[in-house]
N, C-alpha and C positions, 0 to 999 in steps of 0.2 A: 102660299104653297110654293115649294121649290120644284124646279124642273130636275129631271134626272141628271142633266149635265152639271147643274149647280151642286149636286151632291156627289156625283162620281169623281170629278176632278179633285176636290179637296180630300175625298176618301182615299184616292190613290196616292196623293201626296203624303197623307198621314201613314199609310201602309209602308211607303218607302222609308220615311223617317223612323218608324218603329223597327223596321228590318235592320237599318243601319245601327240603331241603338243596341239591338240584340247582338249583332255581330261584335260591336265594341265591347259589350259586357262579356261575351264568350271569350274574346281574346284576353281580356283582363283576368278572367278566372283561370284560363289556361296558363297565363304568365305567373300568376300567384301559385298555382299548384306545382308548377315546374321550378319554382324559385328563380325565375328569370331576373336578371339584373334590372330590367326596365319595368318590373311589375307595378311599381308605384306610379310610374308615368302612364302605364296602360290603364290603371285604375282611375287616375285623374281624368284621362281622356274620356273614359266610359262614363264617369260620374257627371262631368260637365255636359256632355252631349245628351245622355239619356234622361237626366232630370229636366233639362230645358225642353227636350222633346216631349216628355210626359205632360208637362204643363201646357205646352202648345197644342198637343193633340187633344187633351181633355177639354181645353178651352174651345177648340174648333168643334169638337163633338157637341159641346154644349150649344154652340151657335147653330149647328146643323139640326139639332133637335128642337130648336126654338124654346118656347116656354116649357115644353115637356122635360127638358133637361134638368130643370129645377125640382121636379117632383120625385117622390120616393118610388114611383112605379118604374121610372127609367134609372134613376140613381147616378147619373153622370156627375152631379154636383159632389158626391162623395169621392169620386175618382179625382176630381179637380182639387178638392181639399187635400187629399192624400198626396197628390203630386206636388202641390205647393209646399207642403210640410217636408216631403222628402228632398226637395230641391235645397232646402236650407240645412239639412242634416249633414254633418261631417264636412263642412266647408261649402261655400257657395260655388256655383259654376265659375264665377269670375275669379275666385281664389285659385281654383284648379287650372284655369286658363293661364293665369299669371305664372303658376308653377311650371306649366308646359312651356310658356314663352321664355322663362329663364333658362330652361334646359336647352332650347334651340338657339337662344341668343349666345350661350356660352360655347356652342358647338362650332 
């Protein structure tokens, strides 16, 4: 059994990571809608961070729920599978980070 502190601290960290990911996605969408010149780079930044965050958060949620995370009643395993798949779609986070690195290296 876990204590409240063992659950609260990781949960707060996960909330912060998800909040940052949401903000990056919102900025990327706004850049795309307004046809901003850096829309592609904003999308790369959002993709790299949000998909890594999704896998990390789902994995940590699985750990926090112990064995219950693997059951259909809780269903966290489905989120982890989806996050892992989404991470590889449209380029890996590493590819997007390389794209961003090239942009800042040339600046």
